[in-house]
N, C-alpha and C positions, 0 to 999 in steps of 0.2 A: 624677530630674530629666529633663525632656523634652529630646530632641536637636533638636527643632524650635525655632522662635523662642520666646523666653521667654513665660511665661504668668503672669498675675496674676489671682487670683480676688478679687472684691469680694463681701462679704456685707453687705447693707444693706437698708433699707426701700425702698418703691416710689419711682419717680422724682419724684413730686410732693412727697414728704416734704422739709421744709426741710433737714434734716440731710444727706440724700442730695444735694440740689441744691447745697448750699454746700460740703460737705466731701468728697464723693465724685466728683460729676460732673466738676469741672474737672480733677482728677488723672486720672480715667478717660480723658477726651478727650485729654489730653496723652500718656498712655502709648500710646493707639491710634495717635497720630501717630508715636510712636517705634517702630512696628512690633512692639508687644507684643500678644500674644493676650490678650483680655480676656473674662472670664466673670463676670457679675453674678448672684448668687443672692439671692432675696427672704428676708430674715431672719425673716419671719413664716411660713416654710414648714413648721414643725413637723418631724415624722419624715421627710417627703419631703426637706426641706432637709438634714437630717443625712446621709441616704443619698447624695444628689447631691454634697454637699460632700466626703464621704469618697472617692467615686469620682473626683471632679475633682482632689482633693489629690494623687493619685499622680503627676500630671504637672505640678503647679504649682511655680513658683519662689517665689512669695510669696502668702500669703493675708491680705487686709486685712479684718478683722471690725469692723464699725461698730456699737458699742453692745450687741451681742448677747452675753448672758452664758450660756454653755453650762455644763453640769455637768462636774465634774472628770473623770469617766470618759470622756466624749466628747472633752474637750480633750486628754487624754493620748493617746487613740487617734489623733486628728487630727494631733497633733504628730509622731507616728511616720511619717506619710506626707509631711508637710511641716513642717519645724521653723522655717521663717521666717514666723512669724505676727505680724502687726501688729494691735494693738488700738487703734481710734480711738473716742474718746467725747467728747461735748460736753454731758453732763448728769450730775447726781449720781445715777447709776443704782444706786448702792450704798445709797441711802436710799429711804424712801417719798416719794411726791409731796407729802406734807404736811410734809416735813422731819424726820420721826421716824426713829429708827434702824430698820434692817432687817437683822438679823444674817445671815439666809440669803443675801440679796443681797450683803452685804459679803463673805461667804465665797466666793461664786462670783467676785466682782470680784477679790478677793485672789489666787485661783487663776489667773485669767486674766492678771493683771499679772505673776505669777511665771513663767508659761509662755511669755509673748510675747517675741519677739525685740526688738520695740520697742513702746512705748506712745505714742500721740499724744493728748495731753490738750488740751482746748479752752480752758482758762484756767489761771492759776497755782494757784488753789485746788484744782482737779482734779488738777493735776500733783503738788501736795504730798501729797494723799491717796493717790495711786497710789504715790508714793515711800515713804510710810509703810507700805504694805502689802507691800513687798519682804521676803521672809523673811530671817532673820538670816544664813543662810549664802550669801545672794545680794546682800546690801546693801553691795556694794563699789562702788568708784568707777565701774567699767565698767557695772554694772547700773543705778546711779543715772543715769548719762549716757544710758541707753537710754530713759528716761522723758522724752519730748520735749514741749515746749510748741508746739502748733500751733493758733493761734487760728482761729475761723471767719473766713473772708476773703471779700471782695466783688469781683465782676467789675464794676469801676467803669464800664466802657464802656457798660453797659446803662442807666445812669441819665442823666436829663436834667432840665432845669428849664423851667418855663413862667411867663409873667407872672402875678403873684398877683392874686387876685380882691379885691373890696371887703371881703368878710367875712374876718376873721382866722381861719384854720383850723388846728387841731391835728390830727395824724394818729396813729392807733394801728394797727399791723399785728400780727396774731396769729392764734390759733386757739382753739377751744373749750377746749383743755387749759390755755391761759394766760389765759382769760377771768376766772379767779379774781382776777387782779391788778386788773382793772377794777372788779369787784364789791366788792373789799376797799377800794377807794378812791373809792367813790361820793360820800362826804362831800366829798372834795377836789374832785371834778369838779362837783358841785352848787354848791360855793362859788365855783368859777370862773364858772359860768353866772350866778350871782347878782351877781358883781362886774362882769362885762364883758358889755355888751349885744351887741356885734358880734363874737360868738365862736361857733365851730362845731367840733364834734368829728367827724372822719371816721374810720370804722371799716372796715378791710379784713379780713374774716374769714369763717369758716364759721358764724357765729351772728349774731343781731341783738341790739341793746343800746339801751335807752332810758333817758332821764333826764328829770326834771321841769323843771329850770331851765336845762339846756344843750341846744341843738339838736344832735342826733346824726344823721349821714348814714351809713347802712350800705351797704357794697358787698360783694357775694359775692367770695370770694377767687379770684384767679387771679394768675399772675405778672404779666400785663399790667396788671391792676387795681392791683397794688402799685406798679408803675412810674408809671402814669398819675396815681394819687392823690397819691403822694409828690411828683410834679412840680408839683402844684397847691397843695400845703400850704405853710404858713408856718413850722411848728415840729413836730418829732416828739416825742411823749411816751412815757415808759416807766415807769409806776408799778410798783413791785415790793414784795415782802415781804422780810424779812430772816431767812432760815433756811437750813439746809444744802442743801435742794433748790434754792432760789433762788440761792444762792452758786454752784451748779454751772452756772447759765445763762451763756451765752457772748456776751451782749450783741448778738444778731443784730438786734433791732429798732433799737437805737442805731446799729449799723453801717450798716443800710439807710438810715436817716434821714440820716446824715452823708454817705453816698455820693450822696444826692440833693441835697446842698448845703444841708441844713436845720440850723438850730440845734436842740439837744436839751435837753429838761428831763426828768430822770430821778430816781427815788428814789436816795438815796445809799447804795447797797448793791451787793454782788457785783461782777461784772465791769463792770457799767454804770458804777460809780463810778470805775473805773480807765480806762475808755475816754473818758468825758466829762471834758474839762479845764474845771473850773469857772471861769466868767468868760471863757473863750477859745473853746470850741466849744459852749457852752451852760451849763446850770446843773444842779447836783445839789441835791435838796431833802430835808430831814429831816421837815418838818411842813407843814401846809396853808398857813401864811403864806408859806413859802418858795416854794411853787408860785404863789401869787398874785403875789408880788413878781417872780418870773421871767417870768411871762406879761405882767405890766405893762411890764417893761423891753422885752421883745421886740416888744410891740404898739406901744408909744409911740416906739420908736427903730428904724425899719426899717433904717437903715444899720448899726447894731450887729448886728441880726439877720443881715443879709447877710454881714457880716464874720465872724461866728461860724460861719455855714454854710460859708463859704469855708475857714476854718481847719479845720473838721471834715473837709471833702472832702480837703484837703491831707494831713491825718493818715491818712485811709483809704488814699490813694495811696501813702504812704510806709511804713505799718506794717501795714495790713490788706488789702493788694492781693493778690488771688487768684493773679495771675501770679507774684509773688515767692514765695509759700508753696508753690506747685506746684513751682517750681524747687528749693526746699529739700527737698521730699519726693522729687523725682527724684534729688537728690544722695544722700540716704540709701539709696534703692533701688539706686543704682548700685554700692553695696558688694556687693550680691547679683547684680545684672544689669549688668555693666560696659557692655553695649551701649547702655543708656539714656543714659549720660553722653556717649557718642560721637555721639548722634543730633542 
């Protein structure tokens, strides 16, 4: 361990990646203010990453690995240089993206969970899977307690609201990797377009999307575009499928919408269903008719929509506030680096 000021290594994707932006950057900035030396390594670095990580690990107090599943041989070697490894994940990385089982991924995931000092899981489903992977000789109360629930959290101060336009607009924020949820729900979206004349869908993403019966307005993704378009929208939507991969999602879209003061309509599945309080912060929908009813209520009763948006924002501030969760993470890290707690 270094005799200099404490050092934390982060292994994550690039800074534009949503997971890095929401789960890594806030803690990284907080630790920098605590006079902690920070080194961030790109998790897509291949062999170069492994070499750099092994070299850096010799002087590290903590290594925080975000989503990256290394092989057992490398993990064992890494843990000999730094045994305080934290594994953070917010996706069902132990399955295929279609929700089917992936035995080799699960094997690497299980090994990572068992070698980590702590595991930070983005939702309760992920936490339960991680707990189930603890080996029999490690599945004691202390080991189970090391599997922490750490939701994706929002820096609410970034979000703002603007006066609504005459067209009632829904917003969907995502990427090419989650576009499948839109395409799988085109029947529902087309049904909305047929039912409501004064309705528009705003897309903020890295792809374009078109529908026959619903006006779609596409904006190239940027953080600023997310904030600007959410401020203009009337409701945030989050159609999802129901499989093991989708259950691993941590409701980022829903959290963003709520932080912008928007009511939310979401598929009744995964973390989305636990974040949206049906009838209070928005609606969860099981079938097309549920979506039609939800949009009808929100469009016809602006006061109800405003109240739901306000309730959602209040919930974000109390339960999914980035500052609160960074403080919790700092508290856990202070067990290794006491100076963090005194800063």
